[in-house]
N, C-alpha and C positions, 0 to 999 in steps of 0.2 A: 380436437377440442383445444381452444384457446387457452394459453397460460400467460401469468403475470410474472414467471420466473425470469430472471436475466438471462441472455445468450451471449456466447463468446464471439470472437471475431469471424468465426465460420457459422455463425447463426445457429450454433447447437446450444440447446437448453441447459443452463447451469443448474443441477439440482440444488434443492435446499440442502444447506451444508452445517455442519456443527463447528464448534470451536476445536482447534486441534490442541491436545494436550502438550504442555511445553512450547507453544507457538505464539506466546505474548511477548512483545517487543515494546520498548519504549525508547524515544529519541528525544533529548533535550535540543530544542531549535533554539539556535542562538545567532549571533551575527556571522559564524562560520559554519558552512554546510556540514551536516552530520548524518550517518545512516546507521542501520541496524548492524550490531557487531556480529550477530550469528546469522548465516544464510537461512532463507526459508527453506522448509523441508521439500526435498524433491518431487513430493507428491501434493504439494500445496498448489492450488490452481487458482484461490481466491483469498484475498486479504482484505480486512475492514480497517479502516484509519478513521481515527477521532483526534481532533486537536484542540488545544485548549486556548489557543490564539492563531491568528491566521498565519499560514506558512506557503512558501513554494516547495513543490515536491517534483522528484524524478525517480522513476523506476530504473532498474539497471543491474548491473553485475557488483562485484565487491569493489570496485573502484568508482562507482557512481557518485556524481556530485550535484547538488542543486544550485541553482542561480537564480537571480532575480527574473530571469527570461523564461523559467520553468512555469508549469502549471500552478495556478493560486488553488489554494484548499483553504475554505473559511473555517472559522472556529465554531465549534459546538454543531458539527455535522457528523453523523456516523455514517460512513459510505463504503460500499464493496467495490473492489478494483479486482479484474481478472488480472493474475501474473503470468500467464502463458500456459504451456504444456501442449501435448498432442502436436500439431504441424507449426505452432508457434513457439519461438524460443522462451523459455522461462525466465523471467526476472527473479532475481535471488535477494535483491536488496531494494529498499527504498532510501532516497536521501531527502533531507528536510532543511530548509533554511527560512528563519524567522521572516516576517514581512516588517515589523515595526517593534515589538518587544519579546523578549524571551519567553518562551512557552514549552509545551510538552506535545508530542506526538505518539500517540499509542497506535500499536498494529497489533491486529489478531489474524493468526493463520486461521483458515477453515479447511476442513477435509470432508 
């Protein structure tokens, strides 16, 4: 049966997920790169992002830094990203850098 659910890099269907209690993060995106202070839960496979202004983002470990060469993420879009697990190394943090004006990036871990 066909599905409209997202798939991971191994083409495995990612089942519908719910918000992880305690898994809400916020980043002030300014002229200097910032990342979530607390690492994602070890069981988190998907995070949702929402930005109040356009930002550049990069996923990685506790030292990740975003630059203007990273992925552009527009304002006002709620989007799910796989952060790894299984055979793929899990990202524990996301970094954000404003494009033009200070804004906020909201992150929701899902389980």
